[in-house]
C-alpha positions, 0 to 999 in steps of 0.5 A: 146689853143695857149699857149699849145703845139699841139701834132699830131700823125698819128698812134694809135701805137704812142699814148704812146709817145703822152701821155707822151709828153702831160704830159711833155710839158703840151700839147694837144694831137690829135688822128685823127683816132677817126674821119672819116675826112681825117687826113690832113683836120683835121690837117689844121683845128686845125693848127692855134690853136697852136703856137707850134707843135710836129708832131710824124711822118716822115718828109716827111709826115709832109711836106705834111701835111703842104703843103699850110698851111706854113705861113711866118716865122715871124708869123708862129708857131714852128713845131718840127718833132719827129720820132716814134722811138724817135731818132731825134727831128727836128725843121722844122719851126720857129726855131728862131722866134717861138722858134722851136729850144728850143722846139726841145731840150725840146722834145729831153730831154724828150725822150732821142732823138737827137735834129737836129738843122740846123740853122747856128747861132747854128751849127757854134758854135764848143764847147760843155760843159759837166757838173757835179755838186754838189746839190745846186750849183748856176748859178754863181758857174757854170759860174765861173767853165765854164769860168775857163775851157774854158780859152781863148775860148769864151762862145759865141762859146758854142752851148750846155751844157750837164749834165747827166739826174740826174742833168737836173732840177738843178736850178743853171744849168737851171739858168746858161743856161737861162742867157747865152742863151745856150741850155741844152742837157740832156744825159741819165744815160744809154748812159753815162754808155754805154760810160764809158771812162773818164780820171779821174774816181771818186768813189764819182760820181760812188756812185751818178750816177753809172758811173765813170764820167759825164762831159767828157762822156756827152760832147763827147756823145753830140758831137759825132765827137768832140775831148776832148780839156779840160779834167775834170776840177773841181772848187767849186763843179762843174766839166767841160769838153770841147769838140770841133767839129772838122768837117773840109773838104778839098777842 
């Protein structure tokens, strides 16, 4: 069972979310209300049985559930908390060592939530790259287009690659993200359509996605306080836009 994702609910009303994630993550769903044993006691019994957990509950409840059960960060499981409204996926434990950040992105991409990554290595990267691409483009094509758009900026400063959901399973895109170690942040078509502003509207993109553009709105949605520093730039079937996080505080 350790290779399966444990999914814990606290309320029966969340069972629909749990069943959906059970399928998408190939996980094991727990329904604690089916037992008379207190939930915390049930949870502590099964907690060691999985290396990855998704807890659908408030963060405070999750902390109380794990009180006294939290292992060393080098040996413990990845724990991601998802609120019942599916707004935020928070890697609570094992962000790096156990793959909690990666699991948070998988959960967020599945339910159109925002991954709340707080580890400094990722947070301090200021760039988000929005991508639109033609069917069947290769990882090399995507890499060349991204490098071209970044110019003098570094690929190592990119914290997320953001495509529209239609392209979430594009093999070349997945391969590029895996090779570069950059998380894939999927943006739903509905969210792109709601933020329709683009510098270059494309009739071809509208026919495919129903939106005027993809790469620019995807990058801006993924980095809400960012500034578009590289507008849509197309190369060999790949469109790229770059947004820079401009969070600065005066002393």
